[in-house]
LOZA-486291 format. One record per residue (C-alpha): z, x, y; residue in three letters. Coordinates in steps of 0.25 Angstrom, whole numbers, plus 5000, padded with zeros to 4 digits. Each point is the difference from the previous one (the first is absolute). Example, Ala and Ser with C-alpha at 12.3 -4.5 7.8 and 13.67 -1.06 7.14 Angstrom:
2
ATOM,zz,xx,yy,res
ATOM,5031,5049,4982,ALA .
ATOM,4998,5006,5014,SER .
This chain:
239
ATOM,zz,xx,yy,res
ATOM,5000,5000,5000,MET .
ATOM,5003,5011,5009,LEU .
ATOM,4987,5007,4998,HIS .
ATOM,4993,4987,5002,ALA .
ATOM,5008,4998,5013,HIS .
ATOM,4996,5014,5005,VAL .
ATOM,4985,4998,4997,ARG .
ATOM,5000,4987,5008,TYR .
ATOM,5007,5006,5012,ILE .
ATOM,4989,5012,5000,LYS .
ATOM,4989,4990,4998,LYS .
ATOM,5005,4992,5012,THR .
ATOM,5002,5011,5008,ILE .
ATOM,4985,5006,4997,ALA .
ATOM,4994,4986,5002,GLU .
ATOM,5008,4996,5013,SER .
ATOM,4996,5015,5006,THR .
ATOM,4985,4998,4996,TYR .
ATOM,4999,4986,5006,LEU .
ATOM,5008,5003,5012,ALA .
ATOM,4991,5012,5004,THR .
ATOM,4988,4992,4998,VAL .
ATOM,5005,4989,5009,LYS .
ATOM,5005,5010,5010,ARG .
ATOM,4986,5007,5000,LEU .
ATOM,4993,4986,5003,LEU .
ATOM,5011,4997,5010,ALA .
ATOM,5003,4986,4995,VAL .
ATOM,5014,4994,4997,ARG .
ATOM,5007,5004,4988,THR .
ATOM,5001,4985,4995,SER .
ATOM,4984,4999,5001,THR .
ATOM,4995,4996,4986,ASN .
ATOM,4999,5012,4990,THR .
ATOM,4987,4996,4993,ASP .
ATOM,4991,4998,5013,ILE .
ATOM,5006,5012,5006,VAL .
ATOM,4995,5009,4988,LEU .
ATOM,4987,4992,4999,LEU .
ATOM,4998,5003,5015,GLU .
ATOM,5003,5015,4998,ALA .
ATOM,4992,5001,4987,GLY .
ATOM,5012,5005,4993,LEU .
ATOM,5006,4997,4986,PRO .
ATOM,5014,4996,4997,SER .
ATOM,5010,5010,5000,PRO .
ATOM,5001,4999,4985,LYS .
ATOM,4986,5001,4997,ALA .
ATOM,4999,5013,5010,TYR .
ATOM,5011,5006,4992,ILE .
ATOM,4994,4997,4987,LYS .
ATOM,4986,5005,5004,GLN .
ATOM,5006,5013,5004,LYS .
ATOM,5008,5001,4987,GLN .
ATOM,4987,4996,4992,HIS .
ATOM,4991,5010,5007,LEU .
ATOM,5010,5011,4997,PHE .
ATOM,5003,4997,4986,ILE .
ATOM,4986,5000,4996,HIS .
ATOM,4997,5013,5007,LYS .
ATOM,5011,5006,4992,LEU .
ATOM,4994,4994,4987,LEU .
ATOM,4987,5006,5003,SER .
ATOM,5005,5014,4999,ARG .
ATOM,4997,5008,4988,ASP .
ATOM,5012,5001,4991,ASN .
ATOM,5008,4991,5009,PHE .
ATOM,5009,4995,4989,TRP .
ATOM,5004,5013,4996,ASP .
ATOM,5005,5004,5013,SER .
ATOM,5014,4998,5004,TYR .
ATOM,4996,4988,5009,ILE .
ATOM,4993,4994,4988,GLY .
ATOM,5011,5001,4991,LYS .
ATOM,5010,4994,5010,THR .
ATOM,4990,4988,5001,VAL .
ATOM,4999,4999,4984,SER .
ATOM,5015,5000,4999,LEU .
ATOM,5001,4989,5010,SER .
ATOM,4989,4992,4993,LEU .
ATOM,5007,5002,4986,ARG .
ATOM,5014,4996,5005,TYR .
ATOM,4994,4988,5009,LYS .
ATOM,5008,5004,5012,SER .
ATOM,4999,4993,5013,ASP .
ATOM,4990,5011,5005,SER .
ATOM,4993,5000,4986,GLY .
ATOM,4997,4985,5001,ARG .
ATOM,4994,5002,5014,ILE .
ATOM,4992,5012,4995,LEU .
ATOM,4995,4992,4988,LYS .
ATOM,4994,4989,5009,LYS .
ATOM,4994,5010,5009,LEU .
ATOM,4994,5008,4989,ILE .
ATOM,4995,4988,4993,ASP .
ATOM,4994,4995,5013,THR .
ATOM,4985,5005,5001,PRO .
ATOM,4998,5012,5010,PRO .
ATOM,4989,4992,5007,GLU .
ATOM,5010,4988,5003,TYR .
ATOM,5003,4998,5015,ASP .
ATOM,5014,4994,5002,PHE .
ATOM,4997,5000,5015,ALA .
ATOM,4988,4992,4999,ALA .
ATOM,5007,4990,4990,ALA .
ATOM,5011,4998,5010,SER .
ATOM,4991,4997,5012,LEU .
ATOM,4992,4990,4991,ASN .
ATOM,5013,4994,4996,ALA .
ATOM,5005,4998,5014,MET .
ATOM,4986,4994,5004,LYS .
ATOM,5001,4989,4989,GLN .
ATOM,5015,4997,5005,ARG .
ATOM,4995,4998,5014,VAL .
ATOM,4988,4993,4996,LEU .
ATOM,5008,4990,4992,THR .
ATOM,5012,4999,5008,SER .
ATOM,5005,4988,5009,SER .
ATOM,5008,5008,5009,LEU .
ATOM,4995,4998,5015,THR .
ATOM,4999,5016,5002,ARG .
ATOM,4991,5001,4988,HIS .
ATOM,4991,4988,5003,GLU .
ATOM,4998,5006,5015,PHE .
ATOM,4997,5014,4994,TYR .
ATOM,4990,4995,4990,ARG .
ATOM,4994,4992,5011,HIS .
ATOM,4998,5012,5009,ILE .
ATOM,4997,5010,4990,ASN .
ATOM,4993,4992,4988,PRO .
ATOM,4995,5013,4994,SER .
ATOM,5014,5007,5000,MET .
ATOM,4993,5012,5005,SER .
ATOM,5005,5012,5008,LEU .
ATOM,4997,4997,5015,SER .
ATOM,4991,5011,5007,HIS .
ATOM,5012,5003,5010,VAL .
ATOM,5007,5007,4988,TYR .
ATOM,4988,5010,4997,THR .
ATOM,5000,5014,5004,PRO .
ATOM,4988,4997,5009,LYS .
ATOM,5007,4990,5008,SER .
ATOM,5001,5003,5015,SER .
ATOM,5010,4989,5003,VAL .
ATOM,5012,5004,5008,PRO .
ATOM,5013,4999,4992,GLU .
ATOM,5007,4990,5010,TYR .
ATOM,4987,4991,4998,HIS .
ATOM,5000,5001,4985,ARG .
ATOM,5015,4996,5000,ILE .
ATOM,4997,4987,5007,ALA .
ATOM,4988,4998,4991,PHE .
ATOM,5009,5002,4988,THR .
ATOM,5012,4991,5005,ARG .
ATOM,4990,4988,5002,LEU .
ATOM,4994,5001,4986,ARG .
ATOM,5013,5001,4993,LEU .
ATOM,5007,4989,5008,MET .
ATOM,5010,5011,5006,SER .
ATOM,5000,4996,5014,HIS .
ATOM,5008,4991,5010,ARG .
ATOM,4989,4989,5002,LEU .
ATOM,5007,4986,4998,ARG .
ATOM,4994,4997,4987,ILE .
ATOM,5008,5012,4995,GLU .
ATOM,5013,4999,5008,THR .
ATOM,5001,4985,4997,GLY .
ATOM,5003,5004,4986,ARG .
ATOM,5012,5008,5004,TRP .
ATOM,5008,4988,5005,THR .
ATOM,5009,4992,4991,ARG .
ATOM,4995,4990,4997,PRO .
ATOM,4986,5005,5002,LYS .
ATOM,4993,4995,5012,THR .
ATOM,4989,4990,4996,PRO .
ATOM,4986,5005,5001,ILE .
ATOM,4996,4990,5010,GLU .
ATOM,5011,5005,5010,ARG .
ATOM,4997,5015,4998,ARG .
ATOM,4992,4999,5014,LEU .
ATOM,4993,5010,5009,CYS .
ATOM,5002,5000,5015,ARG .
ATOM,4987,4992,5000,CYS .
ATOM,5006,4989,4993,GLY .
ATOM,4992,5002,4986,LEU .
ATOM,5006,5005,4987,ILE .
ATOM,5001,5015,5002,GLN .
ATOM,4993,5005,4987,THR .
ATOM,4993,5014,4999,GLU .
ATOM,4986,4993,5001,GLU .
ATOM,5005,4992,5012,HIS .
ATOM,5005,5013,5007,ALA .
ATOM,4988,5008,4997,LEU .
ATOM,4989,4990,5001,LEU .
ATOM,5003,4987,5006,GLU .
ATOM,5012,5002,5011,CYS .
ATOM,4996,4999,5014,PRO .
ATOM,5010,5010,5004,LEU .
ATOM,4992,5010,4992,THR .
ATOM,4987,4995,5004,ASP .
ATOM,4997,5012,5009,HIS .
ATOM,5003,5010,4989,LEU .
ATOM,4990,4994,4991,ARG .
ATOM,4989,5000,5011,SER .
ATOM,5003,5015,5002,ASP .
ATOM,5000,5004,4986,PHE .
ATOM,4993,4991,4990,ILE .
ATOM,4989,4990,4998,ASN .
ATOM,4995,4993,4988,GLY .
ATOM,5013,4998,4992,PHE .
ATOM,5001,4986,4996,SER .
ATOM,5013,5002,4991,SER .
ATOM,5011,5009,4998,ILE .
ATOM,4993,5004,4986,VAL .
ATOM,4988,5005,5007,SER .
ATOM,5008,5007,5011,LEU .
ATOM,5008,5008,4989,PHE .
ATOM,4988,5003,4992,ASP .
ATOM,4998,5013,5007,LEU .
ATOM,4989,5010,5001,THR .
ATOM,5000,5014,5006,PRO .
ATOM,4994,4994,5013,ASP .
ATOM,5010,4988,5002,SER .
ATOM,5013,5007,4995,ALA .
ATOM,5004,5006,5014,LYS .
ATOM,4998,4987,5008,CYS .
ATOM,5006,4991,4990,VAL .
ATOM,5013,5009,4998,SER .
ATOM,5000,5001,5016,GLN .
ATOM,4999,4984,5000,LEU .
ATOM,5012,5000,4991,CYS .
ATOM,5009,5009,5008,TYR .
ATOM,4997,4993,5013,ASP .
ATOM,5002,4986,4994,VAL .
ATOM,5014,5004,4994,LEU .
ATOM,5004,5007,5014,LYS .
ATOM,4998,4986,5007,ILE .
ATOM,5008,4993,4990,PHE .
ATOM,5011,5010,4997,THR .
């Protein structure tokens, strides 16, 4: 029981550190839904990330000549023979084909959860990112300033202070029809970005031809800078 408890603590620390780091890098709240955070960043779960590293390492060892005769090989053999905790983990890794991709499997599992979920955050995310793909703003070639990227990310992950989000924080929750913008309409992300008269001057300055928030967030290298700047300027007006 003690060993199991220690393993649980270590696992929790590793996972919480990994997730906290990703959320801090994206500059979103720690309470932001984990699945959509990792999908947005194109990263696997902490468990899958660790397994992928372990898997690559053990199969690299196995590919060495005379591995089982080395002191590491003999140690692995003992662990497997006596079915210790480490032995059971090693057996699963060894039995898994070298080409198996834990990271890709993790991302696919998260995509399926988001696609089939009834959570509001999941519904919104699959609406604005139906392909569950990595946005251009996160690629090495992106020229989007970091403070514009942060606003873009916060709007996509519902980690902002628009009324549609802050209305969730009250107890009881504020009904959606009462989460109103200063213009008198419900202050959703789409309203703030594409419909609100208070941000009309921003749209005329930066974007044309976007009929929905889906088309707005479907970035190209050419549109990334102006869309992310729009996100920044809109949040600046309302927060």
